[in-house]
C-alpha positions in Angstrom: 1.9 -141.7 79.6 -1.0 -144.9 80.0 -4.3 -144.2 78.4 -7.6 -145.3 80.2 -9.7 -147.1 77.9 -12.4 -148.9 79.6 -14.5 -148.2 82.5 -14.3 -151.2 84.2 -13.1 -151.5 87.5 -9.5 -153.5 86.8 -7.8 -155.0 84.5 -6.1 -154.0 81.1 -6.7 -149.9 80.1 -8.3 -149.2 83.5 -7.6 -146.0 85.6 -6.5 -149.0 89.0 -4.6 -150.1 86.5 -2.9 -146.7 85.3 -3.4 -145.0 88.4 -1.4 -148.6 90.7 1.2 -149.0 87.7 5.0 -147.0 89.0 6.9 -144.4 87.9 6.0 -141.1 86.9 2.4 -141.4 84.9 -0.1 -139.3 83.1 -3.5 -141.1 82.9 -5.6 -140.1 80.1 -8.7 -141.1 78.8 -10.6 -142.7 75.8 -12.9 -143.5 77.3 -16.2 -141.5 79.4 -18.6 -142.2 82.0 -18.6 -143.0 85.4 -16.7 -145.4 86.9 -17.8 -147.9 89.7 -15.3 -148.9 92.1 -15.4 -152.7 93.9 -12.3 -151.2 96.1 -10.5 -148.4 97.0 -7.6 -147.3 94.6 -4.4 -146.3 96.7 -1.5 -146.1 94.5 2.5 -147.3 95.9 4.0 -144.9 93.7 3.9 -140.9 93.6 4.0 -138.6 90.2 0.8 -139.0 89.1 -0.7 -137.2 87.5 -4.7 -138.2 86.4 -5.8 -135.6 83.7 -9.5 -135.9 83.2 -9.7 -132.8 80.9 -8.8 -135.8 78.1 -11.7 -137.4 78.7 -14.2 -137.6 75.5 -18.3 -136.7 76.3 -19.3 -135.9 79.3 -15.6 -136.7 81.0 -15.0 -139.0 83.8 -16.7 -139.7 87.6 -16.0 -142.1 90.5 -18.2 -143.9 92.6 -18.0 -146.7 95.1 -20.0 -150.1 94.0 -22.6 -150.6 97.5 -20.9 -153.4 98.1 -17.1 -151.5 98.6 -16.8 -151.2 102.5 -12.7 -150.3 101.7 -13.1 -146.7 102.0 -12.6 -143.7 100.0 -12.6 -144.1 96.4 -9.2 -142.5 96.2 -6.7 -142.5 98.6 -3.1 -141.0 98.2 -0.2 -141.8 100.5 2.9 -141.2 97.6 3.9 -137.9 97.1 3.7 -135.4 94.2 -0.2 -135.9 92.6 -1.9 -133.7 90.2 -6.2 -134.6 89.6 -8.1 -132.3 88.0 -11.5 -132.7 85.7 -12.4 -135.7 87.5 -16.3 -135.6 89.5 -16.1 -138.6 92.7 -19.3 -139.3 94.5 -19.1 -142.6 96.3 -22.5 -143.0 97.6 -24.0 -145.0 100.3 -22.5 -148.4 101.1 -25.0 -151.8 101.7 -23.2 -152.9 104.6 -21.9 -152.7 107.6 -21.9 -148.9 108.5 -18.6 -146.9 107.6 -16.5 -144.1 109.4 -14.1 -143.3 106.7 -15.5 -143.0 103.2 -14.2 -139.9 102.1 -14.7 -139.3 98.4 -10.6 -138.4 98.2 -8.2 -138.8 101.7 -5.2 -137.0 101.3 -2.6 -138.8 103.5 0.9 -138.7 104.7 3.4 -139.5 101.9 1.3 -137.4 99.4 3.4 -134.5 100.0 2.9 -132.1 96.9 -1.1 -132.7 95.5 -3.3 -130.5 93.6 -6.4 -130.9 93.3 -8.0 -129.0 90.6 -11.6 -128.9 89.2 -12.9 -131.3 90.8 -16.1 -131.9 91.6 -16.5 -134.0 95.3 -20.0 -135.3 96.4 -22.0 -137.8 98.2 -19.6 -138.9 100.7 -20.9 -140.8 104.6 -17.9 -139.1 105.3 -16.2 -136.1 104.1 -16.1 -135.3 100.7 -12.8 -134.0 100.9 -10.4 -135.4 103.8 -6.4 -134.5 104.4 -5.2 -136.8 107.8 -2.3 -135.1 110.5 0.7 -135.6 109.2 -0.3 -134.6 105.1 1.7 -131.5 103.9 2.3 -129.4 101.0 -1.8 -129.5 99.2 -3.9 -127.7 97.3 -7.2 -127.3 95.9 -8.4 -124.9 93.9 -11.7 -124.0 92.0 -13.1 -127.1 92.7 -17.2 -128.2 94.1 -17.4 -129.8 97.5 -21.2 -130.4 98.4 -23.9 -132.6 99.5 -22.0 -134.9 101.8 -24.7 -137.3 103.1 -26.4 -136.6 106.6 -28.1 -139.4 107.6 -26.3 -142.4 105.8 -24.5 -145.1 106.3 -22.1 -143.3 108.5 -21.5 -145.3 111.6 -22.2 -142.2 113.8 -25.3 -141.6 112.3 -25.8 -137.8 111.0 -22.9 -137.0 109.6 -23.1 -134.0 106.5 -19.7 -132.7 106.3 -17.9 -130.6 104.2 -13.9 -130.6 103.3 -11.7 -132.0 107.1 -8.7 -130.0 106.2 -5.4 -131.5 108.4 -1.3 -131.4 107.8 0.5 -128.4 107.4 1.1 -126.1 104.5 -2.5 -126.6 102.9 -3.9 -123.9 100.8 -7.5 -123.9 99.6 -8.7 -121.4 97.1 -11.8 -120.6 94.8 -13.8 -123.6 96.1 -17.7 -124.0 96.7 -18.7 -125.8 100.0 -22.1 -126.0 100.6 -25.4 -128.2 102.4 -23.2 -129.9 105.0 -24.2 -129.9 109.1 -20.3 -127.9 109.2 -16.8 -128.4 108.1 -17.2 -125.4 105.6 -14.1 -126.7 106.0 -12.6 -127.3 108.8 -8.9 -126.6 109.7 -8.3 -129.0 112.1 -4.7 -130.7 113.1 -1.8 -128.9 111.5 0.0 -125.4 111.5 -1.0 -122.8 109.0 -3.9 -122.6 106.2 -4.5 -120.8 103.8 -8.5 -119.9 102.3 -9.1 -117.4 99.7 -11.9 -117.0 97.8 -14.2 -119.9 99.0 -17.7 -119.5 99.1 -20.0 -122.0 101.7 -23.8 -121.8 101.6 -25.9 -123.9 104.2 -24.2 -124.8 106.5 -26.9 -125.6 109.3 -24.5 -125.1 112.6 -21.0 -123.9 111.5 -19.4 -122.3 108.8 -15.5 -122.0 109.2 -14.0 -123.9 111.4 -10.4 -123.5 112.8 -8.8 -125.3 116.1 -5.6 -125.5 117.6 -4.9 -129.8 117.9 -1.7 -131.5 118.5 -1.1 -134.4 116.1 -0.1 -136.6 119.2 -1.3 -134.5 123.4 2.2 -134.6 124.0 3.5 -133.0 121.1 5.1 -129.4 121.4 5.4 -129.2 117.4 2.6 -130.0 115.3 0.1 -128.1 115.7 1.2 -125.8 118.6 -0.9 -123.0 117.2 -3.5 -122.9 114.5 -2.4 -120.5 112.4 -4.7 -118.9 109.1 -5.3 -116.7 106.2 -8.7 -116.3 105.6 -8.9 -114.3 102.7 -12.0 -112.7 100.3 -14.4 -115.8 101.2 -17.8 -115.9 101.0 -19.9 -117.6 103.9 -24.1 -117.7 103.4 -26.5 -118.8 105.2 -29.4 -121.0 103.5 -32.7 -122.7 103.6 -31.4 -125.8 106.3 -29.0 -123.0 108.2 -30.7 -122.9 112.2 -32.6 -120.1 112.8 -32.1 -118.8 116.0 -27.9 -119.8 116.6 -25.4 -117.5 115.7 -24.0 -118.5 112.8 -20.8 -117.0 111.8 -18.4 -116.8 108.6 -15.3 -118.4 111.1 -15.1 -119.6 114.3 -12.5 -121.1 116.8 -13.4 -123.7 118.7 -11.0 -123.1 121.5 -13.5 -125.6 123.6 -13.0 -128.7 121.2 -8.8 -127.7 121.0 -6.1 -130.0 122.5 -4.4 -127.3 122.8 -6.9 -124.0 123.7 -5.3 -120.3 123.2 -2.9 -121.3 120.9 -4.1 -119.6 117.9 -3.5 -116.5 114.7 -5.7 -115.3 112.0 -5.2 -112.9 109.0 -9.1 -111.3 107.7 -9.0 -109.6 105.1 -12.2 -109.1 102.6 -14.6 -111.7 103.7 -18.5 -111.6 103.7 -21.1 -113.0 105.4 -24.0 -111.9 107.8 -22.7 -109.8 110.2 -19.9 -108.7 107.7 -21.8 -107.5 104.3 -19.9 -104.5 103.2 -15.9 -104.4 103.1 -16.4 -101.2 104.6 -16.7 -102.5 108.1 -14.8 -104.1 110.8 -12.8 -107.3 109.1 -13.6 -109.1 112.5 -16.9 -109.1 112.2 -15.9 -112.6 110.2 -15.1 -114.1 113.6 -17.3 -114.9 116.9 -16.0 -112.2 118.5 -14.7 -114.6 121.8 -12.0 -114.6 119.0 -11.0 -111.2 117.6 -7.9 -111.1 120.6 -6.4 -114.0 118.2 -6.5 -112.1 114.8 -3.5 -110.3 113.4 -3.1 -107.1 111.3 -0.7 -108.8 108.7 -0.9 -111.4 106.3 1.1 -114.8 107.9 3.9 -115.2 106.0 3.8 -114.8 102.4 0.2 -115.8 101.2 0.6 -118.7 98.8 -2.7 -117.4 96.7 -1.2 -114.8 94.6 -4.2 -114.3 92.0 -7.8 -113.6 94.0 -10.5 -111.2 94.1 -13.0 -109.4 96.4 -15.5 -112.4 98.1 -18.4 -111.0 95.6 -15.8 -111.4 92.7 -15.1 -114.9 94.3 -18.7 -115.7 93.8 -18.5 -114.6 89.9 -15.6 -116.6 89.1 -16.5 -120.1 91.2 -19.9 -119.9 89.0 -18.0 -119.2 85.5 -14.9 -121.6 86.6 -15.5 -124.2 88.9 -16.0 -127.9 88.9 -14.8 -130.4 87.0 -15.7 -129.8 83.0 -18.0 -130.1 81.4 -20.1 -129.7 84.1 -22.8 -132.3 84.4 -26.2 -131.5 85.7 -25.5 -132.3 89.1 -22.9 -129.6 89.7 -24.9 -127.1 87.4 -28.3 -128.2 89.6 -26.2 -127.5 92.5 -25.1 -123.6 91.5 -28.0 -122.7 90.1 -29.7 -123.3 93.7 -26.6 -121.3 95.1 -27.6 -118.5 93.3 -31.4 -118.6 93.9 -31.0 -119.6 97.8 -32.0 -123.2 97.5 -30.7 -126.5 97.9 -30.2 -129.2 101.1 -28.4 -131.2 102.9 -29.2 -134.9 101.8 -29.2 -138.2 103.1 -29.3 -140.0 99.7 -27.9 -139.5 96.2 -31.7 -140.7 95.2 -33.0 -137.4 96.4 -31.1 -135.4 93.3 -31.8 -137.4 90.8 -28.8 -139.7 91.6 -25.5 -140.3 89.5 -25.5 -138.2 86.3 -25.3 -139.8 82.9 -21.9 -138.8 81.0 -21.9 -138.8 77.0 -19.7 -141.2 75.6 -18.8 -139.1 73.3 -15.2 -139.2 70.4 -12.2 -139.4 72.3 -9.4 -137.6 69.9 -6.9 -139.0 67.3 -4.3 -140.2 69.3 -2.5 -142.0 66.4 0.9 -142.7 68.1 -0.3 -143.0 71.3 1.2 -140.5 73.4 -1.6 -138.7 74.7 -2.0 -135.9 72.2 -3.7 -134.4 70.3 -2.6 -135.4 66.5 -3.9 -132.2 64.9 -3.0 -130.3 67.7 0.5 -131.9 67.3 0.2 -131.0 64.0 -0.2 -127.6 64.1 2.8 -127.8 66.1 5.3 -129.4 65.0 5.9 -131.3 67.7 6.0 -135.3 68.2 7.1 -136.8 71.2 4.8 -136.4 74.7 8.3 -136.1 76.7 9.9 -133.3 75.0 9.9 -129.6 75.5 9.8 -128.0 72.6 9.8 -124.5 73.5 12.0 -125.0 76.1 10.1 -123.7 78.9 10.4 -126.5 81.5 6.8 -127.9 80.9 6.7 -131.4 78.0 5.0 -130.9 75.1 2.4 -133.3 76.6 2.1 -130.8 79.6 1.1 -128.1 77.4 -1.2 -129.8 75.2 -3.0 -131.0 78.4 -2.9 -127.2 79.8 -4.0 -126.2 76.1 -7.1 -128.5 76.9 -8.4 -127.3 80.5 -8.2 -124.0 79.1 -5.3 -122.8 81.4 -3.3 -121.6 78.4 -3.7 -120.1 75.2 -2.7 -121.5 72.0 1.0 -119.3 72.0 1.4 -121.1 75.4 0.0 -117.9 77.4 -1.7 -118.8 81.2 -5.2 -117.7 81.0 -6.2 -115.5 84.3 -9.4 -116.9 85.3 -9.7 -114.5 88.1 -12.3 -111.6 87.9 -13.6 -113.0 84.7 -16.6 -114.4 85.8 -20.1 -113.2 85.3 -23.2 -113.2 86.3 -25.7 -112.3 89.6 -24.3 -112.8 93.0 -27.0 -113.2 95.3 -28.3 -111.9 98.5 -25.8 -112.2 101.3 -26.9 -114.8 103.7 -30.3 -115.1 101.4 -31.5 -111.9 103.8 -31.5 -114.5 106.5 -31.8 -112.4 109.3 -28.8 -112.9 112.0 
């Protein structure tokens, strides 16, 4: 366990210092606020946990300094990573236009990576990007929105959502909003599972699927695009093009390097054409792609706990994103519920980076990352021990309870199906 005690870019007690350390480590936070990065953090050792739920006050956000031209604030290329309850919002650069400034990039080598309750926005490339050779990635209970449109990307207009490449990728219970397309985009790689996603206010396209080879001459990587697409909600919004067919999902065969090799399992998805689960599942897709639809899931679905698309909206509104929610996340979700919001060019259009309250960290006299009160109540004193013998260390138990994933007795808390509140009209009542 390595405590983060300063919001400085680097040096002792910085987030960079913890993430760039070697060996298995957990970054806990004794401070709250926004960390302004002067250069990219690219760990050279895996087995990394960033426990944003430990931050006091308003939590932790990461942004790029405008002078930072090194790309995504966080770039993962080593295995076994867990990042939770963190906001990553790069913003525009002030120098040469860039083409690789995502919120977070997950590259080859970063197998077994989980992003949980993260809030990603204001990237000049995609807020989320996994690359061609990445594998075994899960993004869950997260918010991805407002990729910047006419900003500092070298190609000009570039409001994007999630660029999902690689193999064995699962995205579930994630909200994606306010972008031209890639909401999400399944590019190079094998199977993806998209479950209980909410896509809102695309300009041109919602879900996109490609069958693309990692190398033009390859016979294995990305040979067939496979996707389990289950209980997703796709809605047009204020910026969506009128008079142009926008489907919930679209297999972009014309842009695939391996056209015609695709398999899709569809179940329970809702969009402007499939407003009810009583009609043909295929209506979620462009009719030109119906020949690729299968009647059974591809393999075993990687998500065991999910709900109807409508209940998925309620669950996301109640539980997704970094907690405690800051003003930006609250604004975007309220706008969605009221069919408002927009694709933006600059964070300044929506109030800029929220000020996060400093708060007071929990007492941790022995420096093991656990709250002294919590330790005393359970009679534990070592973070690396496993008091109840269930395979999770005491520190892991504390972190899971702090994040609301388990109760004081160690029982899992299931959020699926427990979200409440209103749901906007399908497609915001926009005719298709």
